[in-house]
Biopython code that builds the backbone (N, CA, C, O; Angstrom):
import numpy as np
from Bio.PDB.StructureBuilder import StructureBuilder

atoms = [
    (1, "MET", "N", (-55.349, -184.689, -78.218)),
    (1, "MET", "CA", (-54.372, -184.197, -77.269)),
    (1, "MET", "C", (-53.219, -183.530, -78.022)),
    (1, "MET", "O", (-52.689, -184.092, -78.981)),
    (2, "VAL", "N", (-52.843, -182.351, -77.592)),
    (2, "VAL", "CA", (-51.783, -181.591, -78.245)),
    (2, "VAL", "C", (-50.465, -181.880, -77.547)),
    (2, "VAL", "O", (-50.355, -181.772, -76.326)),
    (3, "SER", "N", (-49.473, -182.247, -78.334)),
    (3, "SER", "CA", (-48.172, -182.523, -77.731)),
    (3, "SER", "C", (-47.505, -181.212, -77.331)),
    (3, "SER", "O", (-47.824, -180.145, -77.855)),
    (4, "ALA", "N", (-46.583, -181.319, -76.400)),
    (4, "ALA", "CA", (-45.843, -180.131, -75.947)),
    (4, "ALA", "C", (-45.048, -179.541, -77.107)),
    (4, "ALA", "O", (-44.912, -178.322, -77.211)),
    (5, "PHE", "N", (-44.530, -180.393, -77.968)),
    (5, "PHE", "CA", (-43.756, -179.900, -79.106)),
    (5, "PHE", "C", (-44.611, -179.043, -80.029)),
    (5, "PHE", "O", (-44.212, -177.936, -80.392)),
    (6, "SER", "N", (-45.770, -179.536, -80.408)),
    (6, "SER", "CA", (-46.596, -178.765, -81.338)),
    (6, "SER", "C", (-47.123, -177.492, -80.687)),
    (6, "SER", "O", (-47.302, -176.484, -81.371)),
    (7, "ALA", "N", (-47.374, -177.517, -79.383)),
    (7, "ALA", "CA", (-47.805, -176.305, -78.685)),
    (7, "ALA", "C", (-46.681, -175.274, -78.701)),
    (7, "ALA", "O", (-46.932, -174.094, -78.946)),
    (8, "ASN", "N", (-45.444, -175.701, -78.445)),
    (8, "ASN", "CA", (-44.304, -174.783, -78.483)),
    (8, "ASN", "C", (-44.045, -174.282, -79.897)),
    (8, "ASN", "O", (-43.668, -173.127, -80.095)),
    (9, "GLN", "N", (-44.248, -175.150, -80.870)),
    (9, "GLN", "CA", (-44.034, -174.771, -82.257)),
    (9, "GLN", "C", (-45.019, -173.671, -82.655)),
    (9, "GLN", "O", (-44.628, -172.707, -83.314)),
    (10, "ARG", "N", (-46.275, -173.797, -82.270)),
    (10, "ARG", "CA", (-47.270, -172.754, -82.577)),
    (10, "ARG", "C", (-46.897, -171.448, -81.898)),
    (10, "ARG", "O", (-47.062, -170.374, -82.477)),
    (11, "LYS", "N", (-46.394, -171.536, -80.671)),
    (11, "LYS", "CA", (-45.991, -170.335, -79.945)),
    (11, "LYS", "C", (-44.877, -169.621, -80.692)),
    (11, "LYS", "O", (-44.905, -168.396, -80.816)),
    (12, "LEU", "N", (-43.898, -170.362, -81.191)),
    (12, "LEU", "CA", (-42.788, -169.758, -81.919)),
    (12, "LEU", "C", (-43.253, -169.107, -83.217)),
    (12, "LEU", "O", (-42.727, -168.069, -83.619)),
    (13, "ILE", "N", (-44.226, -169.709, -83.860)),
    (13, "ILE", "CA", (-44.736, -169.165, -85.114)),
    (13, "ILE", "C", (-45.397, -167.811, -84.867)),
    (13, "ILE", "O", (-45.315, -166.923, -85.716)),
    (14, "HIS", "N", (-46.044, -167.643, -83.727)),
    (14, "HIS", "CA", (-46.792, -166.429, -83.451)),
    (14, "HIS", "C", (-45.991, -165.376, -82.696)),
    (14, "HIS", "O", (-46.520, -164.305, -82.396)),
    (15, "MET", "N", (-44.739, -165.653, -82.385)),
    (15, "MET", "CA", (-43.920, -164.656, -81.697)),
    (15, "MET", "C", (-43.596, -163.526, -82.659)),
    (15, "MET", "O", (-43.258, -163.765, -83.819)),
    (16, "GLU", "N", (-43.702, -162.285, -82.170)),
    (16, "GLU", "CA", (-43.369, -161.162, -83.025)),
    (16, "GLU", "C", (-41.862, -160.919, -82.986)),
    (16, "GLU", "O", (-41.191, -161.228, -82.002)),
    (17, "SER", "N", (-41.357, -160.369, -84.056)),
    (17, "SER", "CA", (-39.932, -160.050, -84.103)),
    (17, "SER", "C", (-39.660, -158.856, -83.200)),
    (17, "SER", "O", (-40.583, -158.152, -82.787)),
    (18, "GLN", "N", (-38.408, -158.639, -82.904)),
    (18, "GLN", "CA", (-38.049, -157.495, -82.068)),
    (18, "GLN", "C", (-38.439, -156.197, -82.761)),
    (18, "GLN", "O", (-38.920, -155.263, -82.119)),
    (19, "ARG", "N", (-38.232, -156.141, -84.058)),
    (19, "ARG", "CA", (-38.610, -154.932, -84.803)),
    (19, "ARG", "C", (-40.112, -154.697, -84.726)),
    (19, "ARG", "O", (-40.549, -153.571, -84.489)),
    (20, "ASP", "N", (-40.908, -155.749, -84.924)),
    (20, "ASP", "CA", (-42.365, -155.612, -84.825)),
    (20, "ASP", "C", (-42.770, -155.142, -83.432)),
    (20, "ASP", "O", (-43.656, -154.300, -83.287)),
    (21, "TYR", "N", (-42.120, -155.689, -82.416)),
    (21, "TYR", "CA", (-42.414, -155.281, -81.042)),
    (21, "TYR", "C", (-42.133, -153.799, -80.852)),
    (21, "TYR", "O", (-42.961, -153.072, -80.303)),
    (22, "LEU", "N", (-40.963, -153.348, -81.308)),
    (22, "LEU", "CA", (-40.584, -151.946, -81.138)),
    (22, "LEU", "C", (-41.529, -151.018, -81.906)),
    (22, "LEU", "O", (-41.889, -149.949, -81.414)),
    (23, "GLU", "N", (-41.923, -151.424, -83.092)),
    (23, "GLU", "CA", (-42.867, -150.606, -83.868)),
    (23, "GLU", "C", (-44.233, -150.560, -83.183)),
    (23, "GLU", "O", (-44.881, -149.515, -83.142)),
    (24, "ARG", "N", (-44.662, -151.706, -82.644)),
    (24, "ARG", "CA", (-45.942, -151.734, -81.927)),
    (24, "ARG", "C", (-45.895, -150.830, -80.707)),
    (24, "ARG", "O", (-46.852, -150.105, -80.435)),
    (25, "ARG", "N", (-44.782, -150.864, -79.965)),
    (25, "ARG", "CA", (-44.652, -150.008, -78.778)),
    (25, "ARG", "C", (-44.658, -148.532, -79.160)),
    (25, "ARG", "O", (-45.209, -147.708, -78.429)),
    (26, "ALA", "N", (-44.054, -148.187, -80.294)),
    (26, "ALA", "CA", (-44.075, -146.801, -80.762)),
    (26, "ALA", "C", (-45.514, -146.356, -81.028)),
    (26, "ALA", "O", (-45.904, -145.248, -80.661)),
    (27, "LEU", "N", (-46.295, -147.220, -81.665)),
    (27, "LEU", "CA", (-47.703, -146.896, -81.923)),
    (27, "LEU", "C", (-48.486, -146.755, -80.618)),
    (27, "LEU", "O", (-49.338, -145.875, -80.491)),
    (28, "GLU", "N", (-48.196, -147.618, -79.656)),
    (28, "GLU", "CA", (-48.878, -147.520, -78.354)),
    (28, "GLU", "C", (-48.524, -146.211, -77.650)),
    (28, "GLU", "O", (-49.380, -145.598, -77.011)),
    (29, "GLU", "N", (-47.276, -145.784, -77.764)),
    (29, "GLU", "CA", (-46.870, -144.515, -77.155)),
    (29, "GLU", "C", (-47.520, -143.333, -77.877)),
    (29, "GLU", "O", (-47.879, -142.342, -77.241)),
    (30, "ASP", "N", (-47.673, -143.429, -79.195)),
    (30, "ASP", "CA", (-48.397, -142.386, -79.937)),
    (30, "ASP", "C", (-49.826, -142.261, -79.425)),
    (30, "ASP", "O", (-50.328, -141.157, -79.214)),
    (31, "ALA", "N", (-50.475, -143.404, -79.228)),
    (31, "ALA", "CA", (-51.846, -143.402, -78.730)),
    (31, "ALA", "C", (-51.906, -142.829, -77.315)),
    (31, "ALA", "O", (-52.822, -142.075, -76.987)),
    (32, "ALA", "N", (-50.935, -143.184, -76.483)),
    (32, "ALA", "CA", (-50.891, -142.656, -75.121)),
    (32, "ALA", "C", (-50.672, -141.147, -75.143)),
    (32, "ALA", "O", (-51.217, -140.428, -74.305)),
    (33, "ALA", "N", (-49.877, -140.664, -76.097)),
    (33, "ALA", "CA", (-49.644, -139.219, -76.212)),
    (33, "ALA", "C", (-50.940, -138.493, -76.560)),
    (33, "ALA", "O", (-51.189, -137.392, -76.068)),
    (34, "GLU", "N", (-51.752, -139.098, -77.395)),
    (34, "GLU", "CA", (-53.030, -138.487, -77.762)),
    (34, "GLU", "C", (-53.976, -138.393, -76.568)),
    (34, "GLU", "O", (-54.784, -137.469, -76.481)),
    (35, "ARG", "N", (-53.872, -139.342, -75.661)),
    (35, "ARG", "CA", (-54.757, -139.366, -74.483)),
    (35, "ARG", "C", (-54.171, -138.633, -73.283)),
    (35, "ARG", "O", (-54.830, -138.522, -72.249)),
    (36, "ALA", "N", (-52.958, -138.138, -73.401)),
    (36, "ALA", "CA", (-52.254, -137.545, -72.262)),
    (36, "ALA", "C", (-53.018, -136.350, -71.693)),
    (36, "ALA", "O", (-53.502, -135.501, -72.442)),
    (37, "PRO", "N", (-53.122, -136.289, -70.366)),
    (37, "PRO", "CA", (-53.881, -135.199, -69.737)),
    (37, "PRO", "C", (-53.136, -133.868, -69.693)),
    (37, "PRO", "O", (-53.761, -132.816, -69.560)),
    (38, "THR", "N", (-51.794, -133.901, -69.805)),
    (38, "THR", "CA", (-51.023, -132.655, -69.750)),
    (38, "THR", "C", (-49.986, -132.635, -70.860)),
    (38, "THR", "O", (-49.657, -133.667, -71.445)),
    (39, "ASP", "N", (-49.480, -131.449, -71.139)),
    (39, "ASP", "CA", (-48.449, -131.309, -72.165)),
    (39, "ASP", "C", (-47.183, -132.079, -71.795)),
    (39, "ASP", "O", (-46.553, -132.688, -72.660)),
    (40, "LYS", "N", (-46.810, -132.054, -70.522)),
    (40, "LYS", "CA", (-45.593, -132.747, -70.079)),
    (40, "LYS", "C", (-45.712, -134.254, -70.300)),
    (40, "LYS", "O", (-44.776, -134.890, -70.784)),
    (41, "VAL", "N", (-46.841, -134.809, -69.953)),
    (41, "VAL", "CA", (-47.066, -136.251, -70.152)),
    (41, "VAL", "C", (-47.050, -136.565, -71.642)),
    (41, "VAL", "O", (-46.491, -137.579, -72.059)),
    (42, "ARG", "N", (-47.659, -135.705, -72.440)),
    (42, "ARG", "CA", (-47.673, -135.890, -73.896)),
    (42, "ARG", "C", (-46.238, -135.891, -74.434)),
    (42, "ARG", "O", (-45.890, -136.732, -75.263)),
    (43, "GLU", "N", (-45.411, -134.959, -73.971)),
    (43, "GLU", "CA", (-44.018, -134.888, -74.417)),
    (43, "GLU", "C", (-43.254, -136.171, -74.094)),
    (43, "GLU", "O", (-42.460, -136.652, -74.902)),
    (44, "VAL", "N", (-43.500, -136.712, -72.918)),
    (44, "VAL", "CA", (-42.820, -137.945, -72.517)),
    (44, "VAL", "C", (-43.211, -139.088, -73.444)),
    (44, "VAL", "O", (-42.352, -139.855, -73.879)),
    (45, "HIS", "N", (-44.496, -139.208, -73.748)),
    (45, "HIS", "CA", (-44.952, -140.287, -74.639)),
    (45, "HIS", "C", (-44.426, -140.101, -76.056)),
    (45, "HIS", "O", (-44.072, -141.079, -76.715)),
    (46, "VAL", "N", (-44.370, -138.878, -76.527)),
    (46, "VAL", "CA", (-43.827, -138.614, -77.860)),
    (46, "VAL", "C", (-42.346, -138.991, -77.904)),
    (46, "VAL", "O", (-41.879, -139.583, -78.877)),
    (47, "GLU", "N", (-41.612, -138.646, -76.846)),
    (47, "GLU", "CA", (-40.190, -138.999, -76.772)),
    (47, "GLU", "C", (-40.004, -140.520, -76.758)),
    (47, "GLU", "O", (-39.135, -141.046, -77.453)),
    (48, "LEU", "N", (-40.817, -141.219, -75.970)),
    (48, "LEU", "CA", (-40.717, -142.684, -75.934)),
    (48, "LEU", "C", (-41.028, -143.287, -77.304)),
    (48, "LEU", "O", (-40.343, -144.211, -77.742)),
    (49, "ALA", "N", (-42.045, -142.776, -77.975)),
    (49, "ALA", "CA", (-42.392, -143.271, -79.313)),
    (49, "ALA", "C", (-41.214, -143.077, -80.259)),
    (49, "ALA", "O", (-40.898, -143.958, -81.059)),
    (50, "SER", "N", (-40.565, -141.917, -80.162)),
    (50, "SER", "CA", (-39.414, -141.628, -81.003)),
    (50, "SER", "C", (-38.280, -142.615, -80.729)),
    (50, "SER", "O", (-37.643, -143.109, -81.659)),
    (51, "ARG", "N", (-38.035, -142.893, -79.468)),
    (51, "ARG", "CA", (-36.963, -143.836, -79.113)),
    (51, "ARG", "C", (-37.266, -145.244, -79.609)),
    (51, "ARG", "O", (-36.382, -145.943, -80.104)),
    (52, "TYR", "N", (-38.531, -145.654, -79.472)),
    (52, "TYR", "CA", (-38.899, -146.982, -79.975)),
    (52, "TYR", "C", (-38.697, -147.058, -81.488)),
    (52, "TYR", "O", (-38.203, -148.065, -81.994)),
    (53, "ARG", "N", (-39.075, -145.999, -82.217)),
    (53, "ARG", "CA", (-38.895, -146.000, -83.673)),
    (53, "ARG", "C", (-37.417, -146.050, -84.042)),
    (53, "ARG", "O", (-37.027, -146.777, -84.956)),
    (54, "GLU", "N", (-36.594, -145.280, -83.335)),
    (54, "GLU", "CA", (-35.152, -145.311, -83.604)),
    (54, "GLU", "C", (-34.588, -146.703, -83.362)),
    (54, "GLU", "O", (-33.776, -147.198, -84.143)),
    (55, "ALA", "N", (-35.022, -147.327, -82.276)),
    (55, "ALA", "CA", (-34.547, -148.680, -81.968)),
    (55, "ALA", "C", (-35.013, -149.664, -83.036)),
    (55, "ALA", "O", (-34.255, -150.553, -83.426)),
    (56, "ALA", "N", (-36.242, -149.518, -83.513)),
    (56, "ALA", "CA", (-36.757, -150.409, -84.552)),
    (56, "ALA", "C", (-35.969, -150.230, -85.842)),
    (56, "ALA", "O", (-35.644, -151.210, -86.512)),
    (57, "ASP", "N", (-35.660, -148.989, -86.195)),
    (57, "ASP", "CA", (-34.885, -148.731, -87.410)),
    (57, "ASP", "C", (-33.465, -149.257, -87.268)),
    (57, "ASP", "O", (-32.914, -149.818, -88.215)),
    (58, "GLY", "N", (-32.875, -149.082, -86.108)),
    (58, "GLY", "CA", (-31.531, -149.595, -85.861)),
    (58, "GLY", "C", (-31.499, -151.102, -85.862)),
    (58, "GLY", "O", (-30.530, -151.710, -86.316)),
    (59, "ASN", "N", (-32.563, -151.712, -85.352)),
    (59, "ASN", "CA", (-32.647, -153.169, -85.298)),
    (59, "ASN", "C", (-32.743, -153.762, -86.694)),
    (59, "ASN", "O", (-32.269, -154.873, -86.929)),
    (60, "ALA", "N", (-33.347, -153.036, -87.616)),
    (60, "ALA", "CA", (-33.489, -153.536, -88.981)),
    (60, "ALA", "C", (-32.128, -153.618, -89.666)),
    (60, "ALA", "O", (-31.928, -154.451, -90.550)),
    (61, "GLN", "N", (-31.189, -152.757, -89.264)),
    (61, "GLN", "CA", (-29.888, -152.723, -89.895)),
    (61, "GLN", "C", (-28.863, -153.575, -89.163)),
    (61, "GLN", "O", (-27.759, -153.786, -89.664)),
    (62, "ALA", "N", (-29.216, -154.059, -87.996)),
    (62, "ALA", "CA", (-28.271, -154.852, -87.208)),
    (62, "ALA", "C", (-28.087, -156.228, -87.834)),
    (62, "ALA", "O", (-29.041, -156.811, -88.350)),
    (63, "PRO", "N", (-26.873, -156.743, -87.789)),
    (63, "PRO", "CA", (-26.654, -158.087, -88.316)),
    (63, "PRO", "C", (-27.333, -159.118, -87.416)),
    (63, "PRO", "O", (-27.546, -158.858, -86.232)),
    (64, "PRO", "N", (-27.671, -160.270, -87.959)),
    (64, "PRO", "CA", (-28.297, -161.287, -87.118)),
    (64, "PRO", "C", (-27.349, -161.706, -85.993)),
    (64, "PRO", "O", (-26.131, -161.749, -86.163)),
    (65, "GLU", "N", (-27.938, -162.008, -84.861)),
    (65, "GLU", "CA", (-27.135, -162.415, -83.715)),
    (65, "GLU", "C", (-26.588, -163.818, -83.939)),
    (65, "GLU", "O", (-27.261, -164.680, -84.504)),
    (66, "SER", "N", (-25.354, -164.032, -83.484)),
    (66, "SER", "CA", (-24.784, -165.363, -83.582)),
    (66, "SER", "C", (-25.376, -166.236, -82.481)),
    (66, "SER", "O", (-25.833, -165.725, -81.458)),
    (67, "PRO", "N", (-25.369, -167.521, -82.682)),
    (67, "PRO", "CA", (-25.924, -168.405, -81.649)),
    (67, "PRO", "C", (-25.158, -168.260, -80.337)),
    (67, "PRO", "O", (-23.958, -167.987, -80.328)),
    (68, "ALA", "N", (-25.855, -168.443, -79.262)),
    (68, "ALA", "CA", (-25.232, -168.349, -77.939)),
    (68, "ALA", "C", (-24.228, -169.488, -77.768)),
    (68, "ALA", "O", (-24.463, -170.617, -78.197)),
    (69, "THR", "N", (-23.131, -169.168, -77.143)),
    (69, "THR", "CA", (-22.131, -170.196, -76.855)),
    (69, "THR", "C", (-21.856, -170.199, -75.363)),
    (69, "THR", "O", (-22.037, -169.194, -74.674)),
    (70, "THR", "N", (-21.421, -171.331, -74.889)),
    (70, "THR", "CA", (-21.093, -171.463, -73.480)),
    (70, "THR", "C", (-19.584, -171.481, -73.336)),
    (70, "THR", "O", (-18.884, -172.199, -74.051)),
    (71, "ILE", "N", (-19.105, -170.698, -72.424)),
    (71, "ILE", "CA", (-17.670, -170.672, -72.161)),
    (71, "ILE", "C", (-17.454, -171.287, -70.782)),
    (71, "ILE", "O", (-18.041, -170.847, -69.793)),
    (72, "ARG", "N", (-16.630, -172.278, -70.735)),
    (72, "ARG", "CA", (-16.355, -172.895, -69.444)),
    (72, "ARG", "C", (-14.854, -172.935, -69.230)),
    (72, "ARG", "O", (-14.089, -173.071, -70.185)),
    (73, "PRO", "N", (-14.436, -172.819, -67.995)),
    (73, "PRO", "CA", (-13.001, -172.887, -67.709)),
    (73, "PRO", "C", (-12.438, -174.253, -68.092)),
    (73, "PRO", "O", (-13.152, -175.255, -68.055)),
    (74, "LYS", "N", (-11.165, -174.291, -68.458)),
    (74, "LYS", "CA", (-10.531, -175.551, -68.856)),
    (74, "LYS", "C", (-10.555, -176.580, -67.731)),
    (74, "LYS", "O", (-10.655, -177.784, -67.969)),
    (75, "GLU", "N", (-10.462, -176.078, -66.496)),
    (75, "GLU", "CA", (-10.428, -177.014, -65.362)),
    (75, "GLU", "C", (-11.814, -177.570, -65.001)),
    (75, "GLU", "O", (-11.923, -178.463, -64.160)),
    (76, "PHE", "N", (-12.842, -177.058, -65.617)),
    (76, "PHE", "CA", (-14.192, -177.542, -65.340)),
    (76, "PHE", "C", (-14.414, -178.843, -66.072)),
    (76, "PHE", "O", (-14.094, -178.952, -67.256)),
    (77, "ARG", "N", (-14.960, -179.839, -65.381)),
    (77, "ARG", "CA", (-15.283, -181.095, -66.039)),
    (77, "ARG", "C", (-16.598, -181.628, -65.496)),
    (77, "ARG", "O", (-16.970, -181.352, -64.356)),
    (78, "ILE", "N", (-17.275, -182.373, -66.299)),
    (78, "ILE", "CA", (-18.560, -182.953, -65.919)),
    (78, "ILE", "C", (-18.293, -184.291, -65.272)),
    (78, "ILE", "O", (-17.595, -185.132, -65.839)),
    (79, "LEU", "N", (-18.845, -184.497, -64.084)),
    (79, "LEU", "CA", (-18.682, -185.752, -63.357)),
    (79, "LEU", "C", (-19.836, -186.683, -63.702)),
    (79, "LEU", "O", (-20.986, -186.255, -63.808)),
    (80, "ASP", "N", (-19.520, -187.939, -63.873)),
    (80, "ASP", "CA", (-20.564, -188.932, -64.133)),
    (80, "ASP", "C", (-21.152, -189.448, -62.848)),
    (80, "ASP", "O", (-22.047, -190.294, -62.875)),
]
sb = StructureBuilder()
sb.init_structure("model")
sb.init_model(0)
sb.init_chain("A")
sb.init_seg("    ")
for serial, (resi, resn, name, xyz) in enumerate(atoms, 1):
    if name == "N":
        sb.init_residue(resn, " ", resi, " ")
    sb.init_atom(name, np.array(xyz, "f"), 0.0, 1.0, " ", f" {name:<3s}", serial, name[0])
structure = sb.get_structure()
């Protein structure tokens, strides 16, 4: 029997990074451009591929995100 923790841990190990995702989407758009039935459709796919590549390159230079924080009003309190 697989525990929920180990199942989630395997999922996290296999998650692709944002950069990998953007690069993969660029390749998918390149492939879609090759299959495009018209020049206009091809242009759209080429443009999308270009945008994905730019985003992937920009993501590589971005600093790591800080951990999420919760902001609550001072008057907010947790009731027992």
